[in-house]
C-alpha positions, 0 to 999 in steps of 0.5 A, a space after each residue: 318926126 319919130 324914129 319909127 316914122 323916120 325909118 318908114 319915111 312916113 310923117 307923124 300926124 301934126 295933131 293929137 286929134 284927127 277928123 274922120 277922114 284924117 283918122 281913116 288915112 292914118 290907119 291906111 283905109 278909106 273912111 267907109 272901111 274906118 266907119 265900118 271898123 268903128 261899128 265892128 268895135 275894131 277902132 275907137 269911137 270919137 271924142 266930142 269936142 263941141 260939135 266936132 268928132 275927133 279921133 285921139 291918135 294914141 287910141 288909134 295907135 292901140 286899136 291898130 296894134 290889136 288888129 290881126 296881121 299876117 304874122 298872127 296866123 303863124 301856128 306851132 312853135 317857130 323854134 321847131 323849124 330852127 333845129 
């Protein structure tokens, strides 16, 4: 378990490659929402390993980090309010 996962009491994935349901759970959404994020280009497409589709945890992390968040909506200079 990583230091961040330990602090958040969240278990790190046990494998680098996740199936669709595991990948959706990893980023905290339903499989249907995960499919929509893929079709919108906000989540990576799967890698093919034989007949299986597998999502790379590292690529999921990068895609998740790139998603907009509530803190991204801050406008103006935050230092203006500090004075």
